C-alpha positions in Angstrom: -5.3 9.4 -6.8 -7.2 10.7 -3.7 -5.4 8.6 -1.4 -2.4 9.6 -2.8 -3.0 13.3 -2.3 -4.0 12.2 1.4 -0.7 10.1 1.5 1.7 13.5 0.5 0.4 15.4 3.4 0.7 12.8 6.1 4.2 11.9 4.6 4.8 16.2 5.3 3.5 15.9 8.8 5.0 12.6 9.7 8.1 12.4 7.7 9.3 16.2 7.0 9.6 15.6 3.5 8.0 17.0 0.3 6.4 13.9 -1.9 6.2 15.0 -5.1 3.4 12.8 -7.4 6.6 10.9 -9.3 7.6 9.9 -5.5 4.5 7.7 -4.8 4.1 4.3 -6.3 0.3 4.4 -7.1 -2.0 1.2 -8.1 -5.8 1.0 -7.9 -8.1 -2.1 -7.5 -8.9 -2.8 -11.0 -8.0 -6.4 -12.1 -8.7 -7.6 -9.0 -11.0 -10.8 -9.3 -13.4 -12.9 -7.6 -10.6 -15.1 -6.9 -8.7 -13.1 -4.9 -11.4 -12.4 -2.5 -11.9 -16.0 -2.5 -8.1 -16.8 -2.0 -8.1 -13.4 1.0 -11.3 -14.9 2.8 -9.8 -18.2 3.2 -6.2 -17.7 4.6 -7.4 -15.1 7.0 -7.0 -11.9 5.3 -9.7 -9.2 4.0 -8.3 -7.3 0.8 -8.0 -3.5 1.8 -6.8 0.2 -0.7 -3.6 0.9 1.6 -2.1 4.4 1.5 1.3 3.4 3.1 4.1 5.6 4.3 7.3 3.9 5.6 10.5 5.6 7.2 13.4 3.1 7.3 17.2 4.0 7.7 17.2 7.3 6.2 14.3 6.5 3.3 11.1 6.7 3.1 8.5 4.8 0.5 5.4 5.9 -0.5 3.1 3.7 -2.0 -0.8 2.9 -2.9 -2.3 -0.1 -3.5 -4.8 -2.9 -2.9 -2.8 -5.3 -0.1 -3.6 -8.5 1.8 -4.2 -7.6 5.9 -4.8 -10.0 8.2 -8.7 -10.8 9.4 -6.6 -9.7 13.4 -5.7 -6.3 12.4 -7.8 -3.3 13.3 -7.5 -1.8 9.6 -9.4 -5.2 8.6 -12.9 -3.9 10.0 -12.2 -0.7 8.5 -15.3 -0.1 6.1 -18.3 2.0 3.8 -17.1 5.4 4.5 -15.3 5.3 7.5 -11.6 5.9 7.1 -8.9 5.1 9.8 -5.1 6.0 9.7 -2.8 3.3 11.5 0.6 4.4 13.1 3.3 2.5 14.3 6.1 5.1 16.3 9.4 4.0 17.6 7.9 5.2 21.2 4.0 5.2 21.4 3.6 1.7 19.3 0.6 1.4 17.5 -2.1 3.9 17.5 -5.1 4.2 15.6 -7.8 7.3 14.2 -10.8 6.1 13.2 -13.7 8.0 12.1 -16.3 9.1 8.4 -14.4 9.9 5.6 -17.1 11.2 3.7 -20.7 12.4 4.4 -22.8 15.8 4.2 -21.7 16.7 8.0 -18.3 15.1 8.3 -17.1 17.0 5.4 -18.9 20.1 6.0 -16.5 19.4 9.5 -13.6 19.2 7.3 -13.6 22.3 5.4 -14.6 24.2 8.2 -12.0 23.4 10.3 -9.1 24.6 7.2 -11.2 27.7 6.7 -10.9 28.4 10.7 -7.0 27.6 10.4 -6.3 29.9 7.5 -8.3 33.0 8.8 -6.2 32.5 12.3 -3.1 32.5 10.1 -3.9 35.5 8.1 -4.6 37.5 11.6 -1.7 36.5 13.8 0.6 36.9 10.2 2.5 40.3 11.2 6.0 41.9 11.1 5.5 44.0 14.2 8.1 42.5 17.1 4.9 42.3 19.9 3.6 39.4 17.5 6.6 37.6 16.2 6.7 35.0 19.0 2.6 34.7 18.4 3.1 34.5 14.6 5.7 31.9 14.8 3.9 29.6 17.1 0.7 29.7 14.5 2.7 28.9 11.1 4.0 25.5 12.9 7.0 25.9 10.9 8.1 21.9 9.9 11.5 20.7 9.7 12.6 19.8 6.1 14.3 16.0 6.2 17.1 15.1 4.1 15.7 11.5 4.0 15.4 10.2 0.3 12.8 8.3 -1.2 13.1 5.0 -1.8 11.7 3.4 -5.3 9.0 0.2 -5.2 11.5 -1.8 -6.8 13.4 -1.6 -3.7 10.7 -2.4 -1.0 10.4 -5.6 1.1 7.1 -7.1 1.5 5.2 -10.5 1.4 3.4 -11.1 -1.9 0.2 -13.3 -3.0 0.6 -14.2 -6.6 -1.8 -15.5 -8.5 -0.6 -17.4 -12.3 -3.4 -18.3 -14.6 -2.1 -21.2 -16.1 -2.4 -23.6 -19.4 -2.6 -26.5 -17.2 0.7 -28.9 -18.5 2.7 -31.0 -16.7 5.5 -29.5 -14.4 4.1 -26.0 -14.9 4.2 -26.1 -10.4 7.7 -27.2 -11.5 8.6 -24.3 -13.7 6.7 -21.6 -11.6 8.8 -22.2 -8.3 12.4 -23.0 -10.2 11.9 -19.7 -11.7 11.0 -18.2 -8.2 13.9 -19.9 -6.2 16.7 -18.9 -9.1 15.2 -15.1 -8.4 15.7 -15.7 -4.2 12.1 -15.4 -3.5 11.0 -18.0 -0.4 7.5 -19.6 -1.3 5.2 -20.0 1.9 2.5 -21.7 0.1 1.3 -22.8 -2.7 -2.5 -24.2 -3.9 -3.1 -25.7 -7.4 -6.7 -25.6 -8.9 -8.3 -26.7 -12.5 -10.5 -23.8 -13.5 -11.8 -25.8 -16.5 -10.4 -29.3 -17.5 -11.6 -29.2 -20.7 -10.2 -26.3 -21.9 -7.1 -27.2 -19.9 -7.0 -24.3 -17.7 -5.7 -24.4 -14.3 -4.9 -21.5 -11.5 -1.5 -21.5 -9.0 -1.5 -19.3 -6.2 1.4 -19.0 -4.2 2.0 -17.3 -1.0 5.9 -15.8 -0.5 7.6 -15.0 2.7 9.4 -11.9 2.6 11.0 -10.8 -0.7 12.7 -8.0 -2.3 10.1 -6.6 -5.4 12.7 -6.5 -8.0 12.9 -10.1 -7.6 9.6 -10.9 -7.4 8.5 -8.6 -10.3 11.7 -10.3 -12.2 10.2 -13.9 -11.6 7.1 -12.6 -13.0 8.5 -11.2 -15.8 10.5 -14.4 -16.8 7.4 -16.7 -15.7 5.4 -14.4 -18.7 7.8 -15.6 -21.3 7.8 -19.4 -20.7 4.0 -19.6 -22.3 2.6 -21.3 -19.7 0.4 -18.6 -18.6 -3.7 -18.1 -20.2 -3.4 -14.3 -18.7 -1.0 -11.6 -17.0 -0.3 -12.9 -13.0 -1.6 -11.1 -11.0 0.3 -9.6 -7.8 -0.7 -8.1 -4.2 1.2 -7.6 -1.3 0.8 -8.7 2.0 0.8 -6.3 4.9 
């Protein structure tokens, strides 16, 4: 939830919107397993918990969830108590702001900065004609955008899908057929045996860019076939 609150503040400053809790899709790291970390490492990615705000065609999407990030991306090297904000602008292109996000002194510095800001606004908040110009500058009035929030089912992304299956003939064909029927194109697929004696297998699929609702619809249909031992795992690729 901390990341979601920070994303709400950043979205207000960047896009001029006023998000509520219902406007931000939030997923935690619970459910991630060693298989996901291994796949990420072997496929040239790292797993990161990202807070993503994106504005396209008059819609703003806000989401917090684990994601696969290429090892070559600047965010991949952010570790421990360090935080980073990666910004992509029309003219400025890509920039990143990086620093400590936890610890005694960094936290104290941020809190003191907020206290000073509140004090300055209080000192200059007057109604006399001679200080109205200063007041307007200090308040930094925001322009509220008319952009709408995009539901998470309407986003497009690439996906990593892990299916714990009952090892049986035709399992891969069943998965790929259902995905194809929903318009989800496969970039790579890997099948492995987890426990031969117990007929336990695993199928990992990396998709091309697809509509989230189509991917979730595919997973729901696959879950009804009876070939899964456990619920599938879906991780977006950013």
